[in-house]
TORDOGU-768030 format. One record per atom (N, C-alpha, C): residue number from 1; residue in three letters; atom name; x negated, y, z. Coordinates in pm, whole numbers, m for minus. Each point is the difference from the previous one (the first is absolute). Layout:
! TORDOGU-768030
PT  seq  type  atom    east   north      up
PT  NUM   Ala    CA       X       Y       Z
...
//
This chain:
! TORDOGU-768030
PT  seq  type  atom    east   north      up
PT    1   Met     N     m99    m109     m18
PT    1   Met    CA      74      88      33
PT    1   Met     C     m45     202     m46
PT    2   Val     N     m23      m3     m46
PT    2   Val    CA     m57     124     m29
PT    2   Val     C      76     157      55
PT    3   Thr     N     m48      84     131
PT    3   Thr    CA      47      82      76
PT    3   Thr     C      38     114     m68
PT    4   Gln     N     102      61     m53
PT    4   Gln    CA      26      55     m95
PT    4   Gln     C      37     166      43
PT    5   Pro     N     m64      53     m73
PT    5   Pro    CA     m16     196     118
PT    5   Pro     C     197     m13      60
PT    6   Pro     N      m3     121      93
PT    6   Pro    CA     154      64     m36
PT    6   Pro     C      22      19    m120
PT    7   Ile     N     160      45      31
PT    7   Ile    CA      48     m25    m132
PT    7   Ile     C      40     148      m1
PT    8   Glu     N     m51      56    m139
PT    8   Glu    CA      37     163     m27
PT    8   Glu     C     179      23      36
PT    9   Gly     N     m38     146      80
PT    9   Gly    CA     200      14      75
PT    9   Gly     C     m23       8     113
PT   10   Asn     N     m39    m119     113
PT   10   Asn    CA     m45      m7     127
PT   10   Asn     C     m89     m28      58
PT   11   Leu     N    m101     121     m45
PT   11   Leu    CA    m141      32      77
PT   11   Leu     C      45     110      53
PT   12   Asp     N     151      68      m4
PT   12   Asp    CA       9      98      82
PT   12   Asp     C     103     m20      83
PT   13   Cys     N       4    m106      44
PT   13   Cys    CA      84    m109     140
PT   13   Cys     C     m86      35     170
PT   14   Arg     N    m129      18     m56
PT   14   Arg    CA     m56     m31     148
PT   14   Arg     C     m24     181      48
PT   15   Ala     N      98     108      m4
PT   15   Ala    CA      21      78      12
PT   15   Ala     C     131      13      61
PT   16   Arg     N      70     m87       8
PT   16   Arg    CA     108     m16     m34
PT   16   Arg     C      42      m5     200
PT   17   Pro     N     116     m23      82
PT   17   Pro    CA      60      28     119
PT   17   Pro     C      83    m188     m64
PT   18   Phe     N      m6     m87     118
PT   18   Phe    CA      89    m122      m5
PT   18   Phe     C     137     108     104
PT   19   His     N      74    m116     m38
PT   19   His    CA     163      65      43
PT   19   His     C     m56     m53     193
PT   20   Ser     N      59      91      41
PT   20   Ser    CA      74     m52     124
PT   20   Ser     C     102    m118      27
PT   21   Glu     N     m30    m131      15
PT   21   Glu    CA      95     m97      80
PT   21   Glu     C      72     112      92
PT   22   Leu     N     121     m89     m15
PT   22   Leu    CA      88      64     180
PT   22   Leu     C     m26    m170      92
PT   23   Cys     N     m15      m3      59
PT   23   Cys    CA     m20     m36     168
PT   23   Cys     C     188     m44      29
PT   24   Phe     N      38     m93       7
PT   24   Phe    CA     135      29     120
PT   24   Phe     C      m6    m160      85
PT   25   Asp     N      27      87     143
PT   25   Asp    CA      30     m98     116
PT   25   Asp     C     112     m21      19
PT   26   Thr     N     m57    m156     m38
PT   26   Thr    CA     163     m93     m36
PT   26   Thr     C       6     m34      99
PT   27   Ala     N     m14     m54     147
PT   27   Ala    CA       0     m14     144
PT   27   Ala     C     127     112      32
PT   28   Thr     N     m52     141     m80
PT   28   Thr    CA      89     103     177
PT   28   Thr     C     142     m49    m207
PT   29   Phe     N     m29      41     m35
PT   29   Phe    CA     132      m5     m99
PT   29   Phe     C     106    m112     m33
PT   30   Arg     N     m49     m94      72
PT   30   Arg    CA      48     m76      11
PT   30   Arg     C     124     m71      73
PT   31   Leu     N      m3     109     127
PT   31   Leu    CA       6      64      65
PT   31   Leu     C     185      38      m3
PT   32   Gln     N     m36      99     m82
PT   32   Gln    CA      87      29     m40
PT   32   Gln     C     160     m21    m106
PT   33   Pro     N     121     m42      86
PT   33   Pro    CA      96       1     m73
PT   33   Pro     C      61      21    m143
PT   34   Glu     N     m60     149       8
PT   34   Glu    CA      42      28    m193
PT   34   Glu     C     m78     m18     m71
PT   35   Leu     N    m128    m102      41
PT   35   Leu    CA     m41     m22    m123
PT   35   Leu     C      m8    m171     m57
PT   36   Arg     N      59     m58     104
PT   36   Arg    CA      29    m114     m39
PT   36   Arg     C      17     m42    m107
PT   37   Asp     N     111      62    m122
PT   37   Asp    CA     m21     m43    m102
PT   37   Asp     C    m154      56     m62
PT   38   Ser     N      10      76     m11
PT   38   Ser    CA    m171     m26     m62
PT   38   Ser     C    m142     m55     m13
PT   39   Phe     N      25     m91     192
PT   39   Phe    CA     m65     m58     m37
PT   39   Phe     C      m9    m165       0
PT   40   His     N     138       8     m24
PT   40   His    CA      85    m188     m32
PT   40   His     C     m95      62    m191
PT   41   Leu     N      19      36      m5
PT   41   Leu    CA     m10      71    m161
PT   41   Leu     C    m153     m24     m16
PT   42   Leu     N    m111      39      76
PT   42   Leu    CA    m125      m9     m10
PT   42   Leu     C     m33    m161      m1
PT   43   Gln     N      60     m44      96
PT   43   Gln    CA     m62    m121      62
PT   43   Gln     C     112     m84    m168
PT   44   Arg     N      93      20     m37
PT   44   Arg    CA      21    m100     m72
PT   44   Arg     C     m94      m5    m130
PT   45   Tyr     N     m53     142       3
PT   45   Tyr    CA     m27     m23    m149
PT   45   Tyr     C    m229      24      63
PT   46   His     N      35     m41     104
PT   46   His    CA    m173     m13      25
PT   46   His     C     m76     110     m33
PT   47   Met     N      53     105      66
PT   47   Met    CA    m123      97      m2
PT   47   Met     C     m21      59     210
PT   48   Glu     N      96     m33      46
PT   48   Glu    CA     m50      10     150
PT   48   Glu     C    m123       7      51
PT   49   His     N     m87    m117     m39
PT   49   His    CA    m150      29      35
PT   49   His     C    m107      47     m78
PT   50   Leu     N      46     132    m124
PT   50   Leu    CA     m43      70    m103
PT   50   Leu     C      16     100      50
PT   51   Leu     N      90     106     117
PT   51   Leu    CA     m35      91      16
PT   51   Leu     C     m14      40      98
PT   52   Thr     N    m158     m69      17
PT   52   Thr    CA    m132      12     108
PT   52   Thr     C    m133     m41     m58
PT   53   Pro     N     m43      81    m134
PT   53   Pro    CA     m72     m29     m57
PT   53   Pro     C    m114     m40      92
PT   54   Arg     N    m104     m92     m46
PT   54   Arg    CA    m118     m48      72
PT   54   Arg     C    m104     101      55
PT   55   Asp     N     m45      17      55
PT   55   Asp    CA     m92      72     104
PT   55   Asp     C    m133      m4    m173
PT   56   Phe     N     m32    m147     m93
PT   56   Phe    CA     m96     m12     m61
PT   56   Phe     C      46      78     m99
PT   57   Phe     N    m153     116      29
PT   57   Phe    CA      66     145    m178
PT   57   Phe     C    m137     m38     m22
PT   58   Tyr     N     m70     m39     m84
PT   58   Tyr    CA    m123      22     m86
PT   58   Tyr     C      18      97    m154
PT   59   Pro     N     m33     128      48
PT   59   Pro    CA       5      48    m131
PT   59   Pro     C     m88      m9    m132
PT   60   Arg     N    m112     m67      30
PT   60   Arg    CA     m98      38    m180
PT   60   Arg     C      54    m160      m9
PT   61   Ile     N     132    m110      m9
PT   61   Ile    CA      m5     m25     m67
PT   61   Ile     C     121      42    m103
PT   62   Ala     N     121      37     126
PT   62   Ala    CA     123      75     m86
PT   62   Ala     C    m107     132     m64
PT   63   Leu     N     m57      16      22
PT   63   Leu    CA     m31     168    m160
PT   63   Leu     C     m60     m95    m133
PT   64   Asp     N     m90    m102      49
PT   64   Asp    CA     m43     m87    m115
PT   64   Asp     C     124     m81     m72
PT   65   Phe     N      88     m15      83
PT   65   Phe    CA     143     m46     m47
PT   65   Phe     C      20     102     m98
PT   66   Tyr     N      86     107      60
PT   66   Tyr    CA      m6      87     m81
PT   66   Tyr     C     m69      48    m123
PT   67   Gln     N    m127      m8     m27
PT   67   Gln    CA     m58     105     m88
PT   67   Gln     C     m13    m168    m118
PT   68   Ser     N      m9     m42      49
PT   68   Ser    CA      m2    m104    m147
PT   68   Ser     C     159     m91     m47
PT   69   Met     N      60      20      90
PT   69   Met    CA      88     m75     m58
PT   69   Met     C      75      88    m101
PT   70   Thr     N      30    m106     m35
PT   70   Thr    CA      44      51    m171
PT   70   Thr     C     105    m115     m45
PT   71   Thr     N     129     m14    m121
PT   71   Thr    CA      56    m121     m66
PT   71   Thr     C     m57      43    m134
PT   72   His     N     m61      74      m4
PT   72   His    CA     m64       8    m137
PT   72   His     C     m66    m147    m164
PT   73   Gln     N      52       6     m57
PT   73   Gln    CA      24     m83    m129
PT   73   Gln     C     m29    m178     134
PT   74   Val     N     134      54      91
PT   74   Val    CA      25    m143      78
PT   74   Val     C     108      m5     m22
PT   75   Gln     N       5    m208     m86
PT   75   Gln    CA     128     m11    m102
PT   75   Gln     C     119     m61     134
PT   76   Asp     N     m68      m6      90
PT   76   Asp    CA     135     m41     133
PT   76   Asp     C      10     193      45
PT   77   Pro     N      85      76     m40
PT   77   Pro    CA      18     144      84
PT   77   Pro     C      70     m21     138
PT   78   Thr     N     m43    m101      m4
PT   78   Thr    CA     128     m12     231
PT   78   Thr     C     m92     m44      21
PT   79   Val     N    m176      32     m20
PT   79   Val    CA    m108     m51      85
PT   79   Val     C     m58     118     m51
PT   80   Ile     N    m110      47     154
PT   80   Ile    CA     m67      57      18
PT   80   Ile     C    m111     m59      m8
PT   81   His     N    m146      34     m78
PT   81   His    CA    m107      14     m12
PT   81   His     C    m141      93      86
PT   82   Phe     N     m79     m34      78
PT   82   Phe    CA     m46      48      40
PT   82   Phe     C    m190     m15      72
PT   83   Thr     N     m36      59      70
PT   83   Thr    CA    m142     m86      39
PT   83   Thr     C     m86     139     139
PT   84   Ile     N     m41    m144      62
PT   84   Ile    CA     m56      11     130
PT   84   Ile     C    m104     m34      14
PT   85   Asp     N     m74      95      58
PT   85   Asp    CA    m152     m47      16
PT   85   Asp     C    m115    m123    m124
PT   86   Gly     N      54      72    m112
PT   86   Gly    CA      m9     m86    m169
PT   86   Gly     C     123    m162      m8
PT   87   Arg     N      17      21      58
PT   87   Arg    CA     157    m118      41
PT   87   Arg     C      80      50     m82
PT   88   His     N      39     m71    m121
PT   88   His    CA     127      m3     m39
PT   88   His     C     129     m97      55
PT   89   Gly     N     153     105       2
PT   89   Gly    CA      82     m73      87
PT   89   Gly     C     122      48     m90
PT   90   Ile     N      97     m30      29
PT   90   Ile    CA     161     m11     m20
PT   90   Ile     C      66      m2      97
PT   91   Leu     N     127      86     m71
PT   91   Leu    CA      79     m17     158
PT   91   Leu     C     149      43    m101
PT   92   Gly     N      50       2      37
PT   92   Gly    CA     123    m124       8
PT   92   Gly     C      81     m16      97
PT   93   Ala     N     169      m4     m12
PT   93   Ala    CA     121      m5      61
PT   93   Ala     C       9     m95      46
PT   94   Arg     N    m102     m62     m64
PT   94   Arg    CA      44    m172     132
PT   94   Arg     C    m139       1     124
PT   95   His     N    m151      89     m45
PT   95   His    CA     m26     m23      93
PT   95   His     C     m18     106     177
PT   96   Ile     N     148     126     m87
PT   96   Ile    CA      56     101     136
PT   96   Ile     C      63     m46      77
PT   97   Ala     N      40    m111     m31
PT   97   Ala    CA     174    m139      56
PT   97   Ala     C    m126     m81      77
PT   98   Glu     N    m107      m8     m55
PT   98   Glu    CA     m51    m136      88
PT   98   Glu     C     m77     107     128
PT   99   Ala     N     m69     100     m87
PT   99   Ala    CA     m76      69     163
PT   99   Ala     C      21      84     138
PT  100   Leu     N     151      40     m55
PT  100   Leu    CA     113      75      60
PT  100   Leu     C      81    m181     124
PT  101   Arg     N     m22     m64     m80
PT  101   Arg    CA      60    m144      19
PT  101   Arg     C     135      99      21
PT  102   Ile     N      97     m36    m121
PT  102   Ile    CA     158      53     m78
PT  102   Ile     C      16    m106     m59
PT  103   Pro     N     156      m2     m36
PT  103   Pro    CA      15    m119     m74
PT  103   Pro     C     m37      44    m172
PT  104   Tyr     N     m32     m59     m92
PT  104   Tyr    CA       9      m4    m119
PT  104   Tyr     C     131       8     m71
PT  105   Glu     N      24     m42      51
PT  105   Glu    CA     178     m47      m1
PT  105   Glu     C      31    m111      56
PT  106   Pro     N     191      77       8
PT  106   Pro    CA      49     m96      90
PT  106   Pro     C     m44    m163      14
PT  107   Ala     N      12      m1     133
PT  107   Ala    CA      50    m159      40
PT  107   Ala     C     126     m38      m9
PT  108   Arg     N      62      78      m8
PT  108   Arg    CA     164     m73       0
PT  108   Arg     C      59      95     m89
PT  109   Pro     N     m28     m34    m119
PT  109   Pro    CA      90     102     m88
PT  109   Pro     C     179      41      45
PT  110   Glu     N      48    m133      70
PT  110   Glu    CA     101      13     m10
PT  110   Glu     C      14     143     129
PT  111   Asp     N     m63      35      67
PT  111   Asp    CA      25      95     117
PT  111   Asp     C       0     164     m97
PT  112   Phe     N      m7      30     m71
PT  112   Phe    CA     m23      65     m68
PT  112   Phe     C      87      35    m167
PT  113   Gln     N      89     148      12
PT  113   Gln    CA      76      20    m139
PT  113   Gln     C    m125      m9     m97
PT  114   Val     N      72      m8    m127
PT  114   Val    CA     m82     m88    m159
PT  114   Val     C     m15     145     m23
PT  115   Trp     N       4     134     m34
PT  115   Trp    CA     m68     110     m59
PT  115   Trp     C      35      61    m165
PT  116   Thr     N     102      35      18
PT  116   Thr    CA      73      48     m97
PT  116   Thr     C     m96     133     m86
PT  117   His     N     m90      40       3
PT  117   His    CA     m56     107    m115
PT  117   His     C      92     165      29
PT  118   Pro     N      97       6      93
PT  118   Pro    CA      29     127      21
PT  118   Pro     C     m59     152    m107
PT  119   Ala     N      40      90     m43
PT  119   Ala    CA     m39     117      43
PT  119   Ala     C       2      90      46
PT  120   Gln     N    m122     114     m10
PT  120   Gln    CA     m28      31     122
PT  120   Gln     C     123     103       2
PT  121   Ser     N      14      82     m52
PT  121   Ser    CA     142      49      87
PT  121   Ser     C     151    m116      55
PT  122   Asn     N       2     m49     m49
PT  122   Asn    CA      71    m118      84
PT  122   Asn     C     m83     m31     201
PT  123   Ile     N    m138       6     m47
PT  123   Ile    CA     m40     m35      85
PT  123   Ile     C      34      76     167
PT  124   Val     N     m60     165      m5
PT  124   Val    CA      83      80       7
PT  124   Val     C     151       7      65
PT  125   His     N      13      35    m113
PT  125   His    CA     153      17      99
PT  125   His     C      68    m107      60
PT  126   Ile     N    m101    m194      m6
PT  126   Ile    CA      86     m92     118
PT  126   Ile     C     m67      76     135
PT  127   Leu     N    m192      17     m17
PT  127   Leu    CA     m35      76     121
PT  127   Leu     C      32      64      72
PT  128   Ser     N      48     147     m90
PT  128   Ser    CA      88     129      56
PT  128   Ser     C     106     m57      30
PT  129   Arg     N      86    m130      33
PT  129   Arg    CA     142     m12     m10
PT  129   Arg     C      71     124     m35
PT  130   Gly     N     m44     m46    m173
PT  130   Gly    CA     118      85     m37
PT  130   Gly     C     m21     154     m63
PT  131   Ala     N     m80      54      93
PT  131   Ala    CA     m11     114     m55
PT  131   Ala     C    m135     135     m63
PT  132   Ser     N     m55    m118     m65
PT  132   Ser    CA     m87      22     m92
PT  132   Ser     C     m30     m70     m88
PT  133   Ser     N     m16      55    m186
PT  133   Ser    CA     m46    m129    m157
PT  133   Ser     C     m74      85       7
PT  134   Arg     N     m80      63      21
PT  134   Arg    CA    m148      17     m12
PT  134   Arg     C     m97     m86     m71
PT  135   Gln     N    m127      70       6
PT  135   Gln    CA    m112    m176     m64
PT  135   Gln     C     m59      29     124
PT  136   Tyr     N      10      44      80
PT  136   Tyr    CA     m93     m13     203
PT  136   Tyr     C     109      15      68
PT  137   Leu     N     m26     m22     125
PT  137   Leu    CA      72     m58      78
PT  137   Leu     C     m80     127     120
PT  138   Leu     N      47     126      43
PT  138   Leu    CA     m55      49     128
PT  138   Leu     C     m55     m62     131
PT  139   Arg     N     m54      50      84
PT  139   Arg    CA     m70    m146     141
PT  139   Arg     C     128      55      72
PT  140   Lys     N      65      35      15
PT  140   Lys    CA     108      75      89
PT  140   Lys     C     161     m99     m29
PT  141   Glu     N     m12     m30    m179
PT  141   Glu    CA      94     m83      20
PT  141   Glu     C       0    m170      27
PT  142   Leu     N    m136      14      83
PT  142   Leu    CA       1    m173     m28
PT  142   Leu     C      72     m58     123
PT  143   Pro     N      65    m130      28
PT  143   Pro    CA      26     m95      81
PT  143   Pro     C    m106     106     119
PT  144   Pro     N     123     m12     135
PT  144   Pro    CA    m119     m25     124
PT  144   Pro     C     m59    m130      28
PT  145   Ser     N      74     m93     m45
PT  145   Ser    CA    m127    m171      m7
PT  145   Ser     C    m157      57     m47
PT  146   Met     N      46      53    m112
PT  146   Met    CA     m74       2     m92
PT  146   Met     C    m180      97     m26
PT  147   Phe     N       0      27     184
PT  147   Phe    CA     m70      56      64
PT  147   Phe     C    m140     m12      12
PT  148   Phe     N      m9    m112      43
PT  148   Phe    CA    m163     m76     m23
PT  148   Phe     C     m71       9     m87
PT  149   Ile     N      98     m79     m78
PT  149   Ile    CA      12     m70    m146
PT  149   Ile     C    m128     206     m93
PT  150   Asp     N     119       6      67
PT  150   Asp    CA     m46     159     m89
PT  150   Asp     C    m165      49      18
PT  151   Ala     N      39      39     102
PT  151   Ala    CA    m115      65      27
PT  151   Ala     C    m108    m150      22
PT  152   Phe     N     m23     m93     m40
PT  152   Phe    CA     m65     m87      16
PT  152   Phe     C    m107      52    m153
PT  153   Leu     N     108     m34    m103
PT  153   Leu    CA     m55     m67    m119
PT  153   Leu     C       4     152     m65
PT  154   Arg     N      97     164      38
PT  154   Arg    CA     m44     104     m68
PT  154   Arg     C    m146      47      41
PT  155   His     N     m75     m40     178
PT  155   His    CA     m87      49       9
PT  155   His     C    m161    m126     m46
PT  156   Asn     N      81     m66      56
PT  156   Asn    CA    m158     m54      22
PT  156   Asn     C      13    m153    m179
PT  157   Ile     N     114      24     m67
PT  157   Ile    CA     m22     m85    m137
PT  157   Ile     C      m6      68     m91
PT  158   Phe     N      87      88      18
PT  158   Phe    CA      12      49    m166
PT  158   Phe     C      46     179      19
PT  159   Pro     N    m149      48      57
PT  159   Pro    CA       4     192      31
PT  159   Pro     C     m40      40    m150
PT  160   Leu     N     114      m3     m58
PT  160   Leu    CA     m41      55    m120
PT  160   Leu     C     140     124     m93
PT  161   Gln     N      74       0      97
PT  161   Gln    CA     160      27     m31
PT  161   Gln     C      18     201      74
PT  162   His     N     116      75     m20
PT  162   His    CA       9     114      52
PT  162   His     C      12     m78     166
PT  163   Trp     N       4      12     124
PT  163   Trp    CA      17     m41      92
PT  163   Trp     C     134       2      m3
PT  164   Val     N      99     103       4
PT  164   Val    CA     126     m28     m11
PT  164   Val     C      99    m126     m91
PT  165   Gln     N     m91      14    m129
PT  165   Gln    CA      95    m133     m94
PT  165   Gln     C     m52    m134      17
PT  166   Arg     N      78     m52     m58
PT  166   Arg    CA       5    m166     m42
PT  166   Arg     C       7     m34    m132
PT  167   Arg     N     m35     m64     m77
PT  167   Arg    CA     m67     m19     m59
PT  167   Arg     C     m54     m75    m124
PT  168   Gly     N      37    m119     m92
PT  168   Gly    CA     m25     m53     m77
PT  168   Gly     C     m38    m144      92
PT  169   Val     N    m191     m42      13
PT  169   Val    CA      40    m138      23
PT  169   Val     C      15      19     215
PT  170   Leu     N     m14      97      29
PT  170   Leu    CA      38      53      97
PT  170   Leu     C     141     m58      35
PT  171   Leu     N      47      66     m81
PT  171   Leu    CA     179      58      38
PT  171   Leu     C       5    m162     m12
PT  172   Glu     N     m21     m40    m102
PT  172   Glu    CA      58    m177     m68
PT  172   Glu     C     m51     m36     140
PT  173   Ala     N     m61      15      49
PT  173   Ala    CA    m128    m129     116
PT  173   Ala     C     141      33     141
PT  174   Leu     N      50     147      27
PT  174   Leu    CA      44     m38      67
PT  174   Leu     C     173     m19       6
PT  175   Phe     N      25      25    m121
PT  175   Phe    CA     162     m28     m34
PT  175   Phe     C     m45    m164       1
PT  176   Arg     N     m70    m132     m43
PT  176   Arg    CA     m13     m84       4
PT  176   Arg     C       5     m69     235
PT  177   Ile     N     m66      88      31
PT  177   Ile    CA      m5     m46     112
PT  177   Ile     C     132      m2      88
PT  178   Ser     N      64      97     m38
PT  178   Ser    CA      92     102      53
PT  178   Ser     C     144    m136     m30
PT  179   Lys     N      24     m48    m127
PT  179   Lys    CA      65     m97     m62
PT  179   Lys     C     m68    m109      m4
PT  180   Gly     N     m17     m26     101
PT  180   Gly    CA     m61    m131     m52
PT  180   Gly     C     m63    m138     m64
PT  181   Phe     N     m54      99     m79
PT  181   Phe    CA    m111     m91    m127
PT  181   Phe     C     m97     m48      80
PT  182   Phe     N     m84     m57    m118
PT  182   Phe    CA    m154      m3      94
PT  182   Phe     C     m90     103     m51
PT  183   Phe     N     m64      28      64
PT  183   Phe    CA    m113     116      m9
PT  183   Phe     C    m152     m19      98
PT  184   Ser     N    m131      21     m26
PT  184   Ser    CA    m118     m82      34
PT  184   Ser     C     m18     155     m60
PT  185   Pro     N    m102      63     183
PT  185   Pro    CA     m48      68     m49
PT  185   Pro     C    m134     m15    m116
PT  186   His     N     m49    m112      m3
PT  186   His    CA    m107      43    m105
PT  186   His     C      46      58    m128
PT  187   His     N      93     m10     m64
PT  187   His    CA      44      43     m81
PT  187   His     C      14     127     m80
PT  188   Leu     N       8      94     133
PT  188   Leu    CA      m7     142       8
PT  188   Leu     C    m181      74       7
PT  189   Ile     N     m67    m130      92
PT  189   Ile    CA    m135      66      11
PT  189   Ile     C     m69     m68    m156
PT  190   Met     N      25     m78     m59
PT  190   Met    CA     m54     m30    m146
PT  190   Met     C      73     115     m62
PT  191   Ala     N     102     119      21
PT  191   Ala    CA      50      48    m152
PT  191   Ala     C     m35     151      65
PT  192   Ala     N     m34     m10     129
PT  192   Ala    CA     m41     130      77
PT  192   Ala     C    m182      13     m54
PT  193   Leu     N    m109     m79     m17
PT  193   Leu    CA    m102     m33     m77
PT  193   Leu     C     m36      37    m144
PT  194   Leu     N     157     m71     m57
PT  194   Leu    CA      m1     m14    m149
PT  194   Leu     C      41     134      m6
PT  195   Tyr     N      77      53      50
PT  195   Tyr    CA      21     165     m58
PT  195   Tyr     C    m167      79      24
PT  196   Leu     N     m53      67     169
PT  196   Leu    CA     m75      m7     m22
PT  196   Leu     C    m117      m9    m144
PT  197   Glu     N     m47    m128     m47
PT  197   Glu    CA     m73     m45     m61
PT  197   Glu     C      77      36    m190
PT  198   Glu     N      97      39       4
PT  198   Glu    CA     m25      81    m106
PT  198   Glu     C      86     112     m11
PT  199   Lys     N      58      52     145
PT  199   Lys    CA       9     162     m28
PT  199   Lys     C    m115      72      81
PT  200   Val     N    m127     m29      26
PT  200   Val    CA     m84      50      20
PT  200   Val     C    m124      m7     m43
PT  201   His     N     m40    m140     m51
PT  201   His    CA    m124     m36     m13
PT  201   His     C       9     m29    m100
PT  202   Arg     N      40     m60    m115
PT  202   Arg    CA     121     m29    m152
PT  202   Arg     C     m51     154     m74
PT  203   Lys     N     151      47      33
PT  203   Lys    CA      92     170     m49
PT  203   Lys     C    m103      83      88
PT  204   Lys     N     m79      36     100
PT  204   Lys    CA     m52      67      61
PT  204   Lys     C      79     166     m31
PT  205   Leu     N     109     m68      92
PT  205   Leu    CA     112     142       5
PT  205   Leu     C     m84      86     133
PT  206   Leu     N      28     187     m35
PT  206   Leu    CA     m46      52     110
PT  206   Leu     C      76     m35     133
PT  207   Arg     N     130      26      22
PT  207   Arg    CA      47     m62      46
PT  207   Arg     C     m57    m101     154
PT  208   Ala     N     m98     m85     m57
PT  208   Ala    CA     m30    m112      57
PT  208   Ala     C     m92      26     119
PT  209   Asp     N     m49     168     m67
PT  209   Asp    CA     m67      15     104
PT  209   Asp     C      44      41     158
PT  210   Ala     N     171     m40       9
PT  210   Ala    CA      47      73     156
PT  210   Ala     C      13    m189      15
PT  211   Ile     N     m18     m24     m24
PT  211   Ile    CA      95    m207      34
PT  211   Ile     C    m141     m76      47
PT  212   Pro     N      26     m52     180
PT  212   Pro    CA    m180     m53      43
PT  212   Pro     C      45    m102     m25
PT  213   Leu     N    m119     m54      m8
PT  213   Leu    CA     m43    m157       5
PT  213   Leu     C     161     m83      65
PT  214   Leu     N      m5    m115      10
PT  214   Leu    CA     113     m66      59
PT  214   Leu     C     m70    m112     132
PT  215   Phe     N     146      28      49
PT  215   Phe    CA     m54    m108      89
PT  215   Phe     C    m128    m120      58
PT  216   Pro     N     m54     152      41
PT  216   Pro    CA    m149    m116      36
PT  216   Pro     C     m95     m64      82
PT  217   Arg     N     110     m60      64
PT  217   Arg    CA       6     m95     156
PT  217   Arg     C     101    m153    m123
PT  218   Leu     N     117      37     m54
PT  218   Leu    CA      17    m107     m82
PT  218   Leu     C    m144     m64     m90
PT  219   Leu     N      m8     126     m71
PT  219   Leu    CA     m32     m84     m87
PT  219   Leu     C    m159     m61      m1
PT  220   Cys     N     m75      31     154
PT  220   Cys    CA    m109      m3      62
PT  220   Cys     C      49    m223       6
PT  221   Gln     N     177       5      56
PT  221   Gln    CA      23     m61      86
PT  221   Gln     C     m26    m130    m141
PT  222   Ile     N      63      38    m126
PT  222   Ile    CA       7     m88    m113
PT  222   Ile     C    m122     m11     m35
PT  223   Leu     N     m41      74     m42
PT  223   Leu    CA    m145     m15     m44
PT  223   Leu     C     m95     m53      88
PT  224   Glu     N      m2     m16     149
PT  224   Glu    CA    m110    m119     101
PT  224   Glu     C      80    m107     m35
PT  225   His     N     166     m21     m47
PT  225   His    CA      34    m111     m22
PT  225   His     C     m35    m124    m135
PT  226   Leu     N     m82     132    m136
PT  226   Leu    CA    m101     m49     m75
PT  226   Leu     C     m74     m51      15
PT  227   Gly     N     m96     m18      85
PT  227   Gly    CA    m104      40      61
PT  227   Gly     C    m114     115      40
PT  228   Tyr     N       5      39     m43
PT  228   Tyr    CA     m59     168     m46
PT  228   Tyr     C     m42      13     176
PT  229   Pro     N     m85      88      24
PT  229   Pro    CA     m53      57     134
PT  229   Pro     C     123      22     122
PT  230   Thr     N     m43       5      91
PT  230   Thr    CA      65      33     127
PT  230   Thr     C    m114     108      27
PT  231   Glu     N     m88      m3      m9
PT  231   Glu    CA    m141      40      92
PT  231   Glu     C     m56     104     m68
PT  232   Pro     N     m62      98      38
PT  232   Pro    CA     m95      81     m97
PT  232   Pro     C    m152    m114     m29
//
């Protein structure tokens, strides 16, 4: 394997900050009766243990990942190639699910509804309890039971939209969870990485300078699972 230089367009990532991941005091919140439904959804979709990111955070391997990540000339655009310490790696949704100990697919499909691909305006109309038919959902229109799910997905997994709006893959994720369809956060993590690769690195949009590098602790946990160094 020949060591490849950093990918053109990714060189400036070393000067950019990491997104700050939120930590949740689940032991305290669990005691609040008004949050019982939120915790039930977290447990049903295997996200409770992800509310508190691991202490391990080694930023150099995360920076190496973001500096070298690419889908350029990749036959399967759903995977990302990267290089750390001269070692080539491939990251896909299944690797993320394994690293974070979340199901890649449902063990019991009969426990979930069958996904029907509704239009975004229909999703917004249903989640807002008939109050809106826009293409995006306002934060205040979410059902109370989605409090923790929304906070975790919006801040730690897909912090790439206006803070009061939910649209696209984030809107679909919230809808799947609220209505009992299968969802696993590895899909949203992969969507965020592919978004970053396409919009930030390949197209080099000027507004991308304002987007911090994503979920450093979760990313380092995933890279550790793939066998990359956990210590300097």
